[in-house]
C-alpha positions as a LaTeX table, in Angstrom:
\begin{tabular}{lrrr}
\hline
Residue & $x$ (\AA) & $y$ (\AA) & $z$ (\AA) \\
\hline
Unk1 & 3.32 & $-10.58$ & $-5.20$ \\
Unk2 & 4.46 & $-13.58$ & $-6.46$ \\
Unk3 & 3.13 & $-16.97$ & $-5.99$ \\
Unk4 & 5.34 & $-18.10$ & $-3.14$ \\
Unk5 & 6.90 & $-14.85$ & $-2.55$ \\
Unk6 & 6.92 & $-14.29$ & 1.20 \\
Unk7 & 10.37 & $-12.42$ & 1.67 \\
Unk8 & 8.40 & $-8.57$ & 3.16 \\
Unk9 & 6.03 & $-10.95$ & 5.34 \\
Unk10 & 9.15 & $-12.70$ & 6.86 \\
Unk11 & 10.71 & $-9.80$ & 7.37 \\
Unk12 & 8.36 & $-7.96$ & 9.34 \\
Unk13 & 7.32 & $-10.92$ & 11.27 \\
Unk14 & 10.55 & $-11.68$ & 11.75 \\
Unk15 & 10.30 & $-7.75$ & 13.99 \\
Unk16 & 7.72 & $-9.18$ & 16.13 \\
Unk17 & 4.74 & $-7.83$ & 14.04 \\
Unk18 & 1.63 & $-10.33$ & 13.08 \\
Unk19 & 2.15 & $-10.35$ & 9.46 \\
Unk20 & $-0.16$ & $-11.27$ & 6.66 \\
Unk21 & $-0.75$ & $-10.89$ & 3.08 \\
Unk22 & $-4.10$ & $-9.69$ & 0.97 \\
Unk23 & $-4.22$ & $-12.94$ & $-1.97$ \\
Unk24 & $-6.33$ & $-10.93$ & $-4.88$ \\
Unk25 & $-8.02$ & $-12.41$ & $-6.61$ \\
Unk26 & $-6.71$ & $-14.29$ & $-10.12$ \\
Unk27 & $-3.38$ & $-14.90$ & $-7.45$ \\
Unk28 & $-2.27$ & $-17.28$ & $-4.96$ \\
Unk29 & $-4.95$ & $-19.94$ & $-4.69$ \\
Unk30 & $-8.00$ & $-17.40$ & $-5.86$ \\
Unk31 & $-9.35$ & $-17.96$ & $-9.06$ \\
Unk32 & $-9.59$ & $-16.22$ & $-13.09$ \\
Unk33 & $-7.71$ & $-13.45$ & $-13.88$ \\
Unk34 & $-6.35$ & $-11.27$ & $-11.68$ \\
Unk35 & $-7.98$ & $-7.51$ & $-12.29$ \\
Unk36 & $-4.37$ & $-5.61$ & $-11.89$ \\
Unk37 & $-4.45$ & $-2.29$ & $-11.10$ \\
Unk38 & $-8.28$ & $-2.54$ & $-9.00$ \\
Unk39 & $-9.37$ & $-0.75$ & $-6.31$ \\
Unk40 & $-11.97$ & $-1.79$ & $-4.73$ \\
Unk41 & $-10.56$ & $-5.41$ & $-5.26$ \\
Unk42 & $-7.08$ & $-4.59$ & $-3.79$ \\
Unk43 & $-9.00$ & $-3.08$ & $-0.48$ \\
Unk44 & $-11.85$ & $-5.90$ & 0.42 \\
Unk45 & $-9.25$ & $-8.80$ & $-0.26$ \\
Unk46 & $-6.55$ & $-6.91$ & 2.21 \\
Unk47 & $-9.65$ & $-6.04$ & 4.55 \\
Unk48 & $-11.40$ & $-9.91$ & 4.18 \\
Unk49 & $-7.95$ & $-10.64$ & 5.45 \\
Unk50 & $-7.87$ & $-8.59$ & 8.64 \\
Unk51 & $-11.34$ & $-10.44$ & 9.41 \\
Unk52 & $-9.18$ & $-13.51$ & 8.93 \\
Unk53 & $-6.32$ & $-13.13$ & 10.67 \\
Unk54 & $-8.24$ & $-11.69$ & 13.86 \\
Unk55 & $-10.09$ & $-15.40$ & 13.30 \\
Unk56 & $-6.98$ & $-17.22$ & 12.82 \\
Unk57 & $-5.19$ & $-16.06$ & 16.28 \\
Unk58 & $-9.26$ & $-15.94$ & 18.52 \\
Unk59 & $-8.76$ & $-20.18$ & 17.25 \\
Unk60 & $-4.91$ & $-20.12$ & 18.20 \\
Unk61 & $-5.72$ & $-18.46$ & 21.34 \\
Unk62 & $-3.38$ & $-15.58$ & 20.43 \\
Unk63 & $-4.55$ & $-11.83$ & 21.47 \\
Unk64 & $-3.61$ & $-9.15$ & 18.46 \\
Unk65 & $-3.05$ & $-5.11$ & 19.32 \\
Unk66 & $-5.92$ & $-3.90$ & 17.51 \\
Unk67 & $-3.43$ & $-1.11$ & 15.87 \\
Unk68 & $-3.03$ & $-1.87$ & 11.41 \\
Unk69 & 0.48 & $-0.89$ & 10.66 \\
Unk70 & 0.03 & $-0.92$ & 6.35 \\
Unk71 & 2.76 & $-0.32$ & 3.71 \\
Unk72 & 3.05 & $-1.88$ & 0.52 \\
Unk73 & 5.75 & $-1.54$ & $-2.39$ \\
Unk74 & 4.50 & $-0.42$ & $-6.53$ \\
Unk75 & 0.85 & $-1.73$ & $-6.27$ \\
Unk76 & 0.57 & $-2.96$ & $-3.19$ \\
Unk77 & 1.68 & 1.05 & $-2.40$ \\
Unk78 & $-1.99$ & 1.91 & $-4.29$ \\
Unk79 & $-3.57$ & $-0.72$ & $-1.86$ \\
Unk80 & $-2.48$ & 0.24 & 1.02 \\
Unk81 & $-3.38$ & 4.10 & 0.38 \\
Unk82 & $-6.35$ & 2.35 & $-0.29$ \\
Unk83 & $-6.98$ & 0.11 & 1.92 \\
Unk84 & $-5.45$ & 3.21 & 5.08 \\
Unk85 & $-8.36$ & 5.24 & 3.19 \\
Unk86 & $-10.99$ & 2.44 & 4.49 \\
Unk87 & $-10.05$ & 1.39 & 7.93 \\
Unk88 & $-10.13$ & 5.15 & 8.94 \\
Unk89 & $-13.94$ & 5.06 & 7.01 \\
Unk90 & $-14.43$ & 1.94 & 9.91 \\
Unk91 & $-13.81$ & $-0.86$ & 7.30 \\
Unk92 & $-13.23$ & $-3.12$ & 9.70 \\
Unk93 & $-14.94$ & $-3.12$ & 13.67 \\
Unk94 & $-12.03$ & $-3.55$ & 16.43 \\
Unk95 & $-9.79$ & $-2.38$ & 12.55 \\
Unk96 & $-7.46$ & 0.63 & 13.93 \\
Unk97 & $-5.43$ & 2.61 & 11.70 \\
Unk98 & $-2.12$ & 3.17 & 12.83 \\
Unk99 & 0.50 & 4.49 & 10.58 \\
Unk100 & 0.71 & 4.03 & 6.35 \\
Unk101 & 4.11 & 3.55 & 4.13 \\
Unk102 & 3.39 & 3.65 & 0.65 \\
Unk103 & 6.10 & 2.98 & $-2.10$ \\
Unk104 & 5.43 & 4.16 & $-4.70$ \\
Unk105 & 1.33 & 5.27 & $-4.26$ \\
Unk106 & 1.02 & 5.99 & $-7.92$ \\
Unk107 & 1.49 & 3.93 & $-10.65$ \\
Unk108 & 0.42 & 5.06 & $-14.24$ \\
Unk109 & 3.44 & 7.45 & $-15.32$ \\
Unk110 & 3.15 & 9.54 & $-18.40$ \\
Unk111 & 4.88 & 7.48 & $-20.24$ \\
Unk112 & 2.51 & 5.01 & $-19.85$ \\
Unk113 & $-0.02$ & 7.38 & $-20.18$ \\
Unk114 & 1.03 & 8.43 & $-23.42$ \\
Unk115 & $-0.01$ & 4.73 & $-25.68$ \\
Unk116 & $-3.53$ & 5.51 & $-25.47$ \\
Unk117 & $-3.56$ & 9.98 & $-25.50$ \\
Unk118 & $-7.03$ & 9.94 & $-24.24$ \\
Unk119 & $-7.61$ & 6.86 & $-22.35$ \\
Unk120 & $-11.24$ & 5.47 & $-22.17$ \\
Unk121 & $-12.98$ & 2.73 & $-20.62$ \\
Unk122 & $-11.40$ & 0.32 & $-18.37$ \\
Unk123 & $-8.06$ & 1.85 & $-18.80$ \\
Unk124 & $-9.77$ & 5.42 & $-18.13$ \\
Unk125 & $-11.79$ & 4.07 & $-14.55$ \\
Unk126 & $-8.64$ & 2.24 & $-13.22$ \\
Unk127 & $-6.52$ & 5.97 & $-13.56$ \\
Unk128 & $-9.08$ & 7.43 & $-12.10$ \\
Unk129 & $-9.34$ & 4.99 & $-9.27$ \\
Unk130 & $-6.35$ & 5.24 & $-8.62$ \\
Unk131 & $-5.53$ & 9.29 & $-8.73$ \\
Unk132 & $-8.09$ & 9.15 & $-5.80$ \\
Unk133 & $-5.88$ & 7.18 & $-3.78$ \\
Unk134 & $-3.94$ & 10.48 & $-2.67$ \\
Unk135 & $-6.35$ & 13.31 & $-3.71$ \\
Unk136 & $-10.26$ & 11.48 & $-1.84$ \\
Unk137 & $-8.69$ & 11.45 & 1.90 \\
Unk138 & $-6.33$ & 12.70 & 4.19 \\
Unk139 & $-4.79$ & 10.69 & 6.76 \\
Unk140 & $-5.76$ & 10.81 & 10.31 \\
Unk141 & $-2.75$ & 8.71 & 11.77 \\
Unk142 & 1.21 & 9.03 & 10.69 \\
Unk143 & 1.67 & 8.55 & 7.41 \\
Unk144 & 4.97 & 8.79 & 4.77 \\
Unk145 & 5.56 & 8.07 & 0.90 \\
Unk146 & 8.59 & 6.31 & $-0.51$ \\
Unk147 & 10.50 & 6.17 & $-3.65$ \\
Unk148 & 13.97 & 6.29 & $-6.17$ \\
Unk149 & 14.53 & 9.26 & $-7.25$ \\
Unk150 & 16.11 & 6.59 & $-10.05$ \\
Unk151 & 13.03 & 4.67 & $-10.76$ \\
Unk152 & 12.57 & 4.30 & $-14.48$ \\
Unk153 & 9.67 & 2.13 & $-14.15$ \\
Unk154 & 8.19 & 4.13 & $-12.05$ \\
Unk155 & 8.06 & 8.09 & $-12.10$ \\
Unk156 & 9.23 & 9.92 & $-8.44$ \\
Unk157 & 7.45 & 13.26 & $-9.97$ \\
Unk158 & 4.46 & 10.58 & $-9.38$ \\
Unk159 & 5.03 & 11.01 & $-5.14$ \\
Unk160 & 5.91 & 14.68 & $-5.57$ \\
Unk161 & 1.94 & 14.56 & $-6.93$ \\
Unk162 & 0.35 & 12.33 & $-4.71$ \\
Unk163 & 2.42 & 14.16 & $-1.28$ \\
Unk164 & 1.30 & 18.55 & $-2.65$ \\
Unk165 & $-2.32$ & 16.98 & $-3.39$ \\
Unk166 & $-2.54$ & 15.71 & 0.84 \\
Unk167 & $-0.06$ & 18.63 & 1.34 \\
Unk168 & $-3.64$ & 20.38 & $-0.29$ \\
Unk169 & $-5.67$ & 19.58 & 1.86 \\
Unk170 & $-3.75$ & 20.27 & 4.44 \\
Unk171 & $-1.45$ & 16.99 & 5.53 \\
Unk172 & 2.06 & 17.60 & 5.14 \\
Unk173 & 3.23 & 13.70 & 4.88 \\
Unk174 & 7.39 & 13.23 & 4.15 \\
Unk175 & 8.13 & 11.64 & 1.19 \\
Unk176 & 11.50 & 10.20 & 1.30 \\
Unk177 & 14.66 & 9.36 & $-1.69$ \\
Unk178 & 15.41 & 6.67 & $-1.06$ \\
Unk179 & 18.17 & 6.57 & $-3.48$ \\
Unk180 & 19.46 & 6.65 & $-7.61$ \\
Unk181 & 18.00 & 2.37 & $-8.47$ \\
Unk182 & 15.86 & 1.32 & $-10.42$ \\
Unk183 & 12.06 & 0.47 & $-9.02$ \\
Unk184 & 11.91 & $-3.15$ & $-7.82$ \\
Unk185 & 16.21 & $-2.31$ & $-6.09$ \\
Unk186 & 13.88 & 0.43 & $-4.27$ \\
Unk187 & 11.92 & $-2.61$ & $-2.37$ \\
Unk188 & 14.97 & $-3.81$ & $-0.46$ \\
Unk189 & 15.98 & 0.08 & 1.08 \\
Unk190 & 12.11 & 1.09 & 1.37 \\
Unk191 & 10.85 & $-1.92$ & 3.44 \\
Unk192 & 13.71 & $-1.58$ & 6.51 \\
Unk193 & 12.89 & 2.09 & 6.51 \\
Unk194 & 10.02 & 1.93 & 7.07 \\
Unk195 & 9.81 & $-1.16$ & 9.31 \\
Unk196 & 12.26 & 0.82 & 11.36 \\
Unk197 & 10.23 & 3.56 & 11.54 \\
Unk198 & 6.76 & 1.54 & 12.36 \\
Unk199 & 8.98 & 0.43 & 15.76 \\
Unk200 & 9.19 & 3.69 & 16.41 \\
Unk201 & 5.40 & 4.04 & 16.31 \\
Unk202 & 4.10 & 0.72 & 17.61 \\
Unk203 & 7.20 & $-0.83$ & 19.42 \\
Unk204 & 6.35 & $-4.66$ & 19.86 \\
\hline
\end{tabular}
């Protein structure tokens, strides 16, 4: 999320949802460098955000539904899957996972990995951790994957692999192709679709 960029949360909030975005370490007002694609910090930042939201709502005498609808794009796609997994495993009391829509859930393409043919150290740790967002759990709630067949930055095949990994564990998750558009334009097609799906599942 770029500093000051709130388009996604404004779109969600404009339909009546209490919409929030995490402030990852090193972004926004946080000190230090941002550990890009670090699942642990992305997950803890997201859970902390949800807990803080409950506190703020309580102080404002607002009652929030405990059902959490999780979505994310690009880096946020990986983070969305990781957060959904954490919530399903009980990461936050009174926080109940309602659905997850991720686009795309994996960010390491084969072309990226050709640079270090045999990744080691931190890159290898990130690759292994990133893979677990599709292989180490099965969502027990409605889930969808979104990707663009025209994406030149994140291979569409990544989402296909994620779908297959979930299917191997007995869960079919629909993969919606948003068309022949590149990476960032695909977000403009993905989020409205995810939002309409959320509205059918959890009307405001």
